N, C-alpha and C positions, 0 to 999 in steps of 0.2 A: 407541525411540519406537514407540508402537502405531500401526499403519497404520489408515486410516479404513475404515469398513465400506462397501465398494463396492456400489452398487446395480446389480449386473450378474447375468446368468444364470450358473449354475454352469459351463456349457460354456465360458465365458470366464474366470471367476475361478479355475477349477481349473488353468489353464495357468501361473499365476504363483505363485511361493512368496511367503511373507510378506515376506521380505527384498527380493525383486524388486519387489514393490508399493511398499515404502517407498523403495527406491532410485529408482524411476522417478518417483514423485511429488516427491521432493526434487530430482531432476534437473530436472523441469519447472519447479518453483518457482524454482530458481536461474536458469534461462533467462528466465523471465518477469520476475524481479526485475532482471536485468541485460541488457536487450534491446540489440541493436546493429543499425544501419542497413545497407543493402545495401553489400556489398564492404568493410564495416568489422567483420565478424563474427570478429575475431581471438580474443577471449576465449571466444566461443561455440565456435569451432573447437577450442580447447584443452580445453574441458570435454568435448566429444564424444570427442576422441581419448583423454582420460583414462578416460572411461567404457568405451570399447571395448577398452582395454588389458587388461581382466580376462578377456576372452573368447578362445577359441581360434581366432583369425582368421589367415588366411594373409597378409593385407595390411591395413595401416591407414596411410594417407598423405594429405597435403594435396592438394587439387585446386582449380583455379579460384581460387587465391590464398587464399581464406578458407573454402573448403569442405573436406569430408573424403570420401575414397573408402576403403571397407573391403570385405573379401571373406572369406566363409567357404568353404573348399574343397569341402565336401560329401563324399559317399561316393566320388564319381568326379570328381576335379579336372580331368580332361581334357574333360568336357562343357562346352558353352557356358553362360555365366552367365545367370541371371535377375536383373534389377535391381529393388530396392526404393528408391524415392526419397522423401526428406523435405526440405522447404525450411526455411531457418533464420533468415531476416532479419526485422527488425521494421519499424515504420512511424514517420514523424515526427509523432506524436500525443501530446498530454499525457494521461496515464492518469487516469481518474476512476472506477475500479471499486470502490475501498474494500477491495480484497483485502489480506490481511496479507502478501502477497508481491508487492505492486504495484511497478511500475518505480521504481528509484531514479535513473534517468537522465532528467533533465528533457527533456520534448518528444519522448521516444522510448518506444514501447509496442508490445507484441505484440497488436495490435488485429485480427489476421487469423488467429490460432491457430497460427502457425508454431512457437511453443514446444511445442505439442502434436504437430505434425507431426514435429519433431525427436525428441520423446520416443517417439512410436510407431515411428519408424524404429529407435531404440535398442531398444525393446521387441521388435520383430521380430527384431533381431540376437540378443537374449538367447534368444528361443524357438528360432531356427534353431540356435544354439549348443548348446542342449540336445537338439534333435532334428534332426540334419543332413538336408538335402535330398539328392536323388539326385546332383545336381551342384552347382556353385558358386552361391552367392547373393551378389550384390554390393549393397552399401549405399551410396547416394550421398546425402550431406548437402549439399544444394545452396544456395549463397548467391544473393543478388540476384534472387530471383523477383519481388519487388515492382517492380523496374525492368526486368524482362524481359530481363536480360542473363546470368543465371546458367546457364540451360540451354545457351545458345549457347557459353559458356565451357567447360562440361563436355564438350560435343560436340567443340569445337576441341582439347581436351586428351585426346581419345580415351577419355573416360569410358564410352562405349558399346561399346568394342572387344570384338568377338566375342560380344556379348550377343544373346540370342534374343528377349527381351521385357522390357518395363519396366512397373512398376505403381506407383501412388501414390494419394493420397487427400487430402481437404480436410475440415476440420470445417465443420459447418453447423448454426447455431442455429435454423433453421426446423424442425428435427426433434429429438425427444427421443432420448437414449441408451437403448438400444443400436442405434438404427436404422442400417442400412447401405444406402446408396442406390447401386444398380447400374443405371445408366441406359443403354439402347440408343442408339447413334448419338452425336450431339453432346451433350457435357455442359459445355462452355465455348465461348465464341464467339471468332471472329477479333476482334482489337482493333487498330484503326488510328487515327491522329491526323491531323486536317486543320487547316491554317492558311490563311486567306485574307489577302492583303495588298492593301489598296485605296489607291491613290495618286491624290490630287487636287491641289489648289492651295490653299495657305494664304492667308487674308485676315482682315480684321476682321469680327467677327460682325455688326456693324451694316451692312456693305456686302457681303452674300454674292455679289452679282453680279460682284464683282471676283475671286472665287476659284472653286474647284470642290470642293464639299463631299463628302468621302469617306464621311460618315455616310449620305448618301442611298444610295450604293452598298451600304454595309454593311447598311442596313435592308432593301434589296431582296434581298440575298443571304440574310439571315436568314429572310425570308418564303419565298424560293425553296426553302430547305432543308426547310422544313416540308411542302412538296408532294412531295418525293421519295418518302418512305415512304407517304404517304397517297394519292398519285395516280399514281406511276410504278412502284411495286413491287406485285406481286400480293398481295392481302390475306392469302393463306395463307403467304406468305414471312415468315420471322422475321428482322427487322432493326431496328436503332435508330440514329438519328443525333441526337446531343445537343450543343448548344453550351455550352461551359464557361467561355469568357472572351471578352469584347469589350473592346477597348482602343483608346484614341486621345485625343489632346488633352491640354492642360495648363492651360487657363484657360477661364472661362465665356464670354469675349467674343472668343475666337480660334477660327476654323474651321481645324482642323489640316490638314496636308498628307496625313497617313496615318492609317489605321485598320486594325486587325487583328481577325480572328474565329478562335477556336480551339475545336475540339471533338473528340468521339470518334465513331468508326464501329464498330458491332457487327453481326456477321453470322455465319452458320454455314457456308454453302457458299462455295467459291471463286468460283463463278459469280455469286452475289449480291454478294460482296465486290467483284469487278471492276466490276459494274454500278453499284454505289454510287459507286465512284471516278470512273467515267465521268460520272455525273450531276452530281457535285459539281464536276468540272472544267468541265462545260458551263455552269454558272452564271456563270463568268467572262465569258462573252459579254455579260452584262448591262452590263458596263462601257462597252461601245460606246454605249449609249443615253444615258450621262451624261458622256461624254468622260473617263472614268476608266480607269486602268490597274488591272486586277484579275487577280491570279494566285492559284493554289491549289497548296499543297504538301501532299502526302499521305505520311505516314510509316507504313510498314507495320510492325505490331507482331506480337505473338504470334499464331500460327495457332489455329484452333479445335481442341478436343480431340474426336476421333471415336473412340469405343471400339471396339476390335477385337471382332467378334461372338463368336468362339470363346473369347477370354479372358474376355469379359463373362459368357458362359454358365457358365464355370468359377467366376467370382467369385460368381455368383448361387447356384450349388450349394454352394460353401464358406460363403457368407454365411448361407444357410438352415440349415446345420449348426450354426452358432454362435448365431443369433438367431431362428430359425424364421420367424414371419410378419413380423418387422421388416425383412426384406430387400425392397426395393421400388425402383421407378423414381422419378425426380423428379416432384413435383407439377406444376411449371411449368417452362418453358425457363429456363435460366440464362445471362444475358448477361454474366456475369463472365468475365474472361480469366485465363489461367494459362500460364506459359511451358513447362509440361509438353508443350504441343502441338508444340513444336520437336522433342522426342524422337520423337513419333509420325510425324514426317516421315521418320525414319530406321529405326525398328524398330516392330513391333506392340506394343500395350500397352493398358492399361485404367486409368481414373482413377475412383475412387469418392468418395462423400461420406459422412461419418460424423456422425450426430446428436450434439450435444454439450451438451444442456441437460437438466435434470430435467423431468419431464412437466408440472409446475405452474409452471415458470419462464417469464417472458416472452421473446419473440423480440427479440434485439438484433442489429442489422445489423453485419456485419464493417466494419472501418475506422471504427468508432464508439468514442469514448473510454470507453465503459462495457462494451465487448465482452469476454467471457471464455468460455472453453470449460471444461467440467467435467473433473475428473481421470479419470472413467470412460471418456471417449472415447479416452484414451491406450491403454487395454487392449483396447478394441474394435478400434482401428486396428492395433495390434500383432498381434492374433490373426488378423484377416482377411488382412493383407498377408503374414504369414509362412505361413499355410496356403495361400494362393493361390500364392505363390512356390514352395512345395514341390510343389504339384500341377503347376504349369507345368514345373518341373524334371523331374518324373516323365514328363510328356507328351513331352518331347524324345526319350526313348529308345523311345517307342512306334512301331512300324512305320507308315509313311505319315502320321506326325504333321504337322499344318499348320505346325509350328514347326521 
């Protein structure tokens, strides 16, 4: 099979043989065609382990039930490893891309580009296998990112053991290929979930005075939430609170006993995160005005991703070697969440974004049923992650290295 003519600079194309290009594209198509939801990635796991079996790796084993941990020993296996992470799970979305390798699983789709993330993790393993780093490079193919459980499972099962740093990346259709986004500071936000429960007294809708309407409390809470960002948080502070679900009642003529409000909280700093939690809890006091019982439960999710300054600088240097002026910071703050942040609570690291559309193609948001990333992004991701990992491995042996 003749491989496609990749629209990439020679600095990237020259890293891969014709056979490797063909292998990686077919591997990606297979993943996209047969997507699997979080913690159900058994066939995906098997495909990854089969692909890795052809490389000279010192370790290839399951981790976190449906994930894979692999390691190349490098020139000096006694050095601490550098980790390259790719996530592998899909989303519960019915695909509508029209691709010839569209999902064959009804209601399941790679609508966030994890098929490409898995593929560029494999690509980086192929490149490291050809040109070993100073020390070991560990490859983590992580399940369950979409439900923010995979990274925690990897940590619990000692996936980070002895590692000095971790790097990863995400596709981004806001940017054309071969853009590499190396952003200083926060590149993904804290992600928490809140739920208000409002308890009143049920009665007939024709005689509201006989009950206690929880929707009055819910409406007041909803309006109160809108003032937190606009009036209680400094304008220069980046934060978002959005309501995603309001629920209550079963009939048009019954005032129910209970109503609930559920939404998401996004922030970048821990200080802002805690302030938002406090302000949301304070709104419960409004229940006293209406003789309602109002409680707020906040579930803490994935932490923000704060790029390590030293590793980011190295990423920018390595990125500019590959793509010249296409290496840049984000245009705007990204309030998306990623469980990669859990890793950065343990070891230093850096998370990049990789442009994944042709220059003339439209922007399609992630988690959309028409989302797809181009094949070229596989090779950009594989190149920058392997080059950066190798450089970090070299840094470890430098006297007075920050790692």
